[in-house]
N, C-alpha and C positions, 0 to 999 in steps of 0.2 A: 531537522529540528535546529541544528547548529546554525544554519543559514538564517533562520527566522529570529533567533535570539536578539541580535542587535536592534531589530526593529520593534521589539516588544516594549521596551522602555519602562517596565514596571520594576518595583523593588524585588519581586520574586525572580525576574529574569536577570537582574543585576547580581543578585545573590548566586544564582546558578552559574553565570559567567565567571564570577570570582572563584567559586568552588571548583569549577572545571579547570581554570588556569592554575590554581594552587595545587590541584591534585597531580598535575603533571601528565594527565591522561591525553592531552592534546599535543599535536605537533607544534613546534615553535612558531611556524607561520600562522597557523590557525589561532593559537593563543594570542599572538601579537595582533592579529586582525580583530579578534573579539575585544581585546583590551582597548585598542584604538577606537573602536566603535562606541565605547562608553562616553566619549567626549561629545557625542551628538544627541544625547538624551535631552529632550526638550523641556521636560518638567521634573527636574531632579528633586530628591527629598533628602533630608538629613540622614535617613537610614541608608540611602544609596552611598553617601559619602563614607559611612562607617564600613559598608561592605567592601568598597573599592580600596579603602585605606589598608585593608588586610593584604592587598597586593604589594605593599611596600615591604613586607616581610620576605618576599620572594625575589632573590637577586635577578632571576631571569625575567621577571615581569616588570621590574622597576622602570626601565626607560619609557615604555609605552604607558605605564600606569601613571607616571608623573604628569605627562601631558594630558591624559584623560581626566585625571583627578583635578588638575588645575582648571580645566575647561568646565568640568561639572560643578566645582565650587563656585566658579565665576557665575555660571547660570543660576545656581541656587541663590547666591548673594544678590543678584540683580532682581530676583523675584521675592526675596525675603521681606517680611514686614518689620522684623527687628534686625539690629546690626548682626552681621554674620559672626563677628568676633565673640558674640555671646552664645552661639550655638555650641553645645558640648561636643558634637561630632566634628565641627570645624576646629575647635580647640584641641581635640585629641589628634586630629590630622596634623595640625601645626606642631604639636609636641613630637609626633612620630617623625616628621620631616626634620626637626631640629636634631633629634637623636641620630637620624640617618645621615645627615649632612655633616654633623660634627661642629665643633666650636670654631674651626678655622675657615668656615664658609663665609666668603665676603662677596658683596655685590661688585659688579664691574664699574669701575670709576671712569668718568669721562676722560678721553685723551685731551691733552692741552690744545691740540689743533681744533678739536670740536668745540671747545669753549669760546673761542674767539670768533666763530662764525655767527 
């Protein structure tokens, strides 16, 4: 069953993957693999973003969850009829990321050598 979960792509499967990862019942490699597979969901929904956002509460799941979450939100935003920034699930995710990263998180600035090229 675990091998089939990444290919399912439904809200129920995403919820189950999130619950399994958060429960700690999976080996780290299996949890990482399942978390990474979430990035390839072809028809994401706002509810999926909510489910995966819960992974940000788990220190073990965060590295894979950030990449998967950003890919999922990107796919959702590309398909959305309304601006993504107005979706409550995306707004909540952004708030969670701000809290997780803290006030001192800054973007990478261009190096002087790159600006002249």
